[in-house]
N, C-alpha and C positions, 0 to 999 in steps of 0.2 A: 021141285025148284032146281034149274040148272046151275052148274057152277062155272067158273072161268078159267078152270085148269086146262092147260094145253098139255096133253098126255104126250104126244110126240116130243114136245120140247123137254118135258120132265124125263122122258126116257133118254133122250140125247145127253142130258145133263148126268144122270146117275146110272145109266146102262140098264141091263136086264132086270136088275132088282125092281125097276118100277113096275114091271108086269106082275109081280108077285104070284107066280104061278109054279113056284118050287124048282124051276130050271135055274134060278140063281142061288137059292140056298140048298147047296148040294154037299155040304160037309155034315154027316151025321153024328161024327165022334163027339162026345161030351167032353168039356173041359174039366178034367180031373186033376191036372197038376198046375203049379204056379211057378212062374220064373223065380229063381233064387233072389234076383235083385229086388223083386217085389216083396216076397216073403220075409226077407231079412232086412229090407230098407226100412227107414224111418218114415212113418206115416202120421201126419197131423189128425187130431181128433175130428175136424170137421169132415176131412176126406173119409175117414173111417165111417162116420154117421152117414154120410150121403151114399157111400157104397152100399151100406147095410140097407138103407131105404131102397135102393134100386133093386137089390136082390130079394126083399122081403115084402115090399108093399103090395097089397092085394089088387088095388085098382090102378088101372092104367094111367089115369090123370095123375095120381101121385107119383107113379114111375117117371112120367114125363116131367113133372116139376121137380123130381129128384135129379134127374138128368140136366135139366135146365139150371139148377143151381150148382151142380158140379161144374158145368161150363163157366158159370159166373165166377166161381171159386178159383178155377184155373186161370181165369183173366186177372182176377185180384192178385194171386200169387206171382203171374207173369209181369204185371205191372210193378209189383213190389220189387221183384228181382231187377227189373229195369231201372227203377229209381235208385236201388242200392248201387246198381252198377255204375250209373251216372254219377252218383255221389262218391263212388270209390274212385272214379276217373278224376273227378275234381280234387279230391284228397291227395291222390298220387301226384297230380300236377303241382299242387301246393307243396308236397313234400319235395318233388324235384326242385322246385324254386328255393326251398329252404336249404337242401343240399348244396345247390349250387351256390347260394349266398354263403353258406358256411365254409365251402371250399375256398371260395374267393377271399373271405374274410381270413381264413387259416393261412393262406398263401400270402396275403398281405403282412399279416403279423410275423410270418416266418421270415419274410423278406427284411422287414424292419429289425427283427432280432438279429438276422445275419449282417445288416448294415450298421447295427449299433454295437456289433462285436462283443455280444454278451458272452463271458467265458462259461465253460462247463461248470466251474466251481461255483458260480452263481446259481446254476439250476441244483446242484447238490446241496447248497446252503438252504434253498427253499424246502428241502425236504426235512429240515430240523425245525422242531416247533419251539415255543418260548421256553420249555421246560428242559431243552437240551436233548430231547429224544429224537433219534433219526430214523425216519420211516423208510421202508425200502423202496417205496416210489412216491412221487409227488401226488398221484391219485389217492394213496392210501391216507396221506395227511388231509388232503382235501375232504375226503370221505368222512374221516373223523370230525372235522370242523363241521360239516353239514349235519352229522348225527347229533352233535352236541347242540347245535342250534335247534334242530327239530325237537329234541327232548326239552330243551329249555322252554321253547315255545308251548310244548304239551303241558309242561308242569305250570307254566304261566296260566294257561287256560284253566287247569286244575284249580289253581289258588284263586282264580277269578270267581268261582262259585263260592261267594260269601267268605272268603279267606281259606277255602279248602277244609281238609279234615281238621277238626278241632282237637286240641291236645288231650282232652279227657277220654278220647276214643282211642288212643294209641295202644293202651293195655288191652281193651276187648279185641281190637283187630289182631294184635299179636297172638291173643289166646285162640281166637276163631281160626286164624291161619294155621296155627299148630293142629288144631283138631282136623281141619279139612285136609291137610298134608297126609294124615294118616287114613283118609277116607276116599282116596282117589279113585279106588276100583268100584266104589259105590256110585250111584247116580245122585248128584248134589244139585239141588234145585233152590235157587233164591226167590224169595218173595218179598216184595215192598208193598205195603197197603196203607190206604188212609193217611198219606202225608199231609194232605190238606195245605199244601204249600201256598202262601200267601204273605203279602207284606201288611195286611190288615192285622197287626197284633192285637188291636182292640177287640176282634171278634173271638179270639181264644182267651183273652186276657193279656195284659201287657207282659206278664211273666212266662207266658207260654212259648214265646220265641219261634212261633210257627214259620217265620221266614227262613229259619235254619233247617227246617224239616228237608229241604232240598239237598243239604250237605250229607245227610244220612245215605243218599245214593252213592257218595264217594266212599263211604265206608263199606258198602257192598262192592264197589269198584275195586277196593284194596285187596279183596279176597277173591275176585272174579276169576282169576286164573285157574282156580280149583272148582268152579261152578260149570254145569253142563248146560244150564239154561236159567234165565231169570225172567221173572214176570212181575209187573206192577199190577195189582188187582183193583184199581179204582180209588176214586176220591183222592186222585193224585194232586189236585189243586183245590182251591177254594175261592175262585174268582169274586162272586158276590159283589160285582160292580154296579154303579148306575148304568142304565140302559145305553147311555151314549158312550160308556167305556168298555162295551164288549169286546173291543179290539185288545184291552188289556187282559181280559180272560183268555183271549187266544193266545196271547204272548206267554201267559203263565203256563198254559199246556204246553206251547212249543218250547219253552225253556226247560220244562220237566222232561220232555222227551229227548231233547237234545242232550242233556246231561246223562240221562239214562241209558240212551243208546250208545253214547261215545265213552262214558267212563267205565262201562263194563266190558270185560275181554270175552265174554260168552255171548251166545245168541240171546236175544231179548224181544219181549213183547209187551204191549200195554194194553190192558182192558179199562174202559171207562166205568166210573161210579155215577151216583146221583148227584154229586156236587160239581162235577167237572164241567158241565155244560152251562153254567151260570143260572139254571132255573130256581135256584134258591131265592133269587130277587122276585120271583113271581108268588111266593107264599102269601096268601090272604089278598091277593090283587086280581083285577080283572082287565081285559082289554090288552093284555101284553101278548103279542103274537111271536111267531117263529124268528122274526129279526132281532129278538131279544136273547136268543140261545145260540150255543154253538151246535151246528147240526152234524149229521153223521158224515156227510161228504167232506166237512171241514175237519172231523176228527181224522178221517182217512188220511189227510195230508199232515196234520199236526202230529200224529202218532206214527206216522211212516208205516201205514198198513198195506205195504207193497209186497210182502214175502220175501223181502230182501235178506231176512235172517234165516231162511231156509224154512219158514212155517208155511203151513198150507192153509189158504183162506178161501172164502166163497167170494171171489172178486176182490174187493178191497174192504171186506167186512171187518168189523172189530173182533170177531170170533174167529178161532183158528185151531189147528192142531200142530204138534211138533213131535217127531220121534227121535229118541236119544237113548242110547245105551240099553235097547230092549224094552222101553216103555213108551207109551204114547201119552203126552201132555195135551190136554184140551183145555182151551180157554173159551168160555162162554160170555157173551154179552147180556148181562141181566137187565140192561136198560135199553133193549132193542125196541123203543116204543115207537108208535105211529108219529110222525111229525106232521100234524094236522092242527087246525084251529076249529073251535067250537063256534056256535052262533054268535058269541060275544067277541069273536075275534082273539080270544085267548087260546094259548097252547092247550090242547085238550087233555093230554096226559103229561104235565111236566114230570121230568125225571126225578126231581126232588122226592116225591112220595108215590111215584107209579112205577113198578117194576114189571118188564115183560120179556118174553122170548117170543120173537116174530114166528109165525107158521114156517117161513123159509128156513130160519135158523134151526127149528126143531126137526124139520125135514132133513136138513144137511146133517145135523148131529147124527140122525139114525143111518141116512144113506152114505155118509162120508167118514165121519169121525169115528163112529163106533163100528165100522167095517174092518175090524182088525182082531188079530188074536193076542195083541200085545196087552198087558196090563195097562189100565188107564188111570191117569191122575188129573182130576178135573179142578180148574180154578174158576171162580167168578166172583163178582164183588157182592151181590146182594145173596144171602143164604136162601136156599130154596124153601118155599112155603112149607111149614110143618116140621121144620128143623129147629130153627132158632128164633122163629117169629118173623112175620113180613111187615111191610110198611102199612101206611094208612089208606093208600089208594088201591089200584089193581095190582094184582099178581098173575097176570096172564101167562097162561102154559107153563107155570110152575109145576103143576101136577103131571103135565106131559112129560116134561124133562126128568122128573123123579121117576116116573113109570119106566121111561126108556132106559135110565141108568140101572134101576133094580133089575129089569128084565134081562139087560146085557150081563149083568151078574149072575142071575139064576138060569139064563138060557130059555126064556119063555117067548111065546108069541101072543099077539093080540091086536086090538085095533083102538086107535086113540081117536076120539072126538071131543072137541072143545067148542064152546060157544060164546066166549067173550068178544063182545062186538068188535069188529075190526082185527080180531086175532083168531077167527074161527080156523080150526084144523080137523082134517081127517086123514089118519095115516095107518095103515095096515103095516105091522112090524113082525119080524121073525128073527129070533136068535136060537140057532140049533144046538147051541152048547153053552155051559156056563163060562164066564169069563171073570178075570180078576179086576175088581175096582180098588185101587189103593186107597183113595180118599177123595172126597169133595172138600176143597179148601175155599174159605171165603174170607172177606174183611168185613166192613160196613158197621159192626157192632162194637168195636173198639174194646174187645176183651179177648182173653184166651179162654178157649173151651173145646172140648171134644166130646162127641156123642155118637154112638153107634146106633144106627136106625136100620132095621132090616139086613143086617150084616154089613152096612157100609159105614165107614168112618166120615163123620161130617165135622170139619175142624173150622173154627174161627181163630184168626190170627189177631192179636192186638197190635193195632196200627205199627206194623214192622217198620224199624228204622225212622219212625216217625217223632214229630215234636208237638203233638197235639193230642188232645183227648184226656179221657178220665185216668190219668196216671199221676203218680206223685210228683212233686215239684223236682225231685232229683232224678226220678226215673224218666220223665219225658224229655230230658236233655241228654241223658246218658244211655237210654235204652238202645242197645245196638241194633 
């Protein structure tokens, strides 16, 4: 079959290279050095990957595809720079307009001041506050007024959370502050779990005051300047609303997250539990689909799973890790269930009684979170199967997570293969040396307990800072 290529035209366009008879390729020296600008410059991960493919791909079709993608990526970056430059030009134009307006306004006000014949003593008087204190400059006094306004507004927001910190916590907070002040060289981690924040007091009993559980975050906030990191480990809320009120459930989670992220002065992260997504309402019912629960992509927004506190996530996953003071804190999502419906149109695995670690999360745990020489401290809501008992539904990949953690500690290698439908996993793993596992810390069971299993401490924390659950009438209100 003949082709339609015009060789002479091609040669005219690209020169002697078109003949491909070695008279164009005449530089035999290997490329053994690299320009310092390239070696020391900042390269993005996509460029690194594409360059690696170009160098290493075995087949020409893959090399050509890698080059093509590289060209497309350069186009993306170029267009991005162009868009940012255009936006910068717009911003600069707006800024110049603002400066010109400000200058004109200043000149107008200056001229008015001069024409009004305001005396120098009037300016001096303006530096004196109502208490008679004279500030060195007028700016100093204005800054003081602004700071007082901001602080007053912040305290007002603080008090808006159901009246703020309750008086019966003043003494415990003072005691905790004294203890933490002496431990500032330690790694101090705050945990709040199983708050079950809700205004439906009838769910926990009228005397349980579950609506006040959110104020326990303020207790933690009062000592948070001495904390290095704080994590909420699930069952943060207890929506349990009628299907048409799912937006209230979202609001409860948003309110909890807003208070948690703003009241604390340390980095924070929130894990979800089995009550947070409103799947409680599905218990014993059929035909209730995904529209009745809060989904993962919604939790990503509600809980601010964007890495803004310095935590490393898998995209905007609920699970994460965070390094601080020589340890790695790992947060795992024990309700990383499939969001699918069964043949009856019901959510197939409601989080209320189905716990799962997705294959993607388990792979991330091995390939990312556990690739460290730091000691690790692991948090999740539901205790791993075989520690403190599981739920009534599936416990997908619990055993796989336990094997990885125990292998990380002992320095073992092996192969994981699981078969739970929808959560199938095959993963080869290698840990070349033993590592320190400080503990695995859970919530869920509403009790305090510690158990050492295969050399690892598994700790359940009793609804920390909460106002709900099987505690005494006095403790469920005052438990710090």
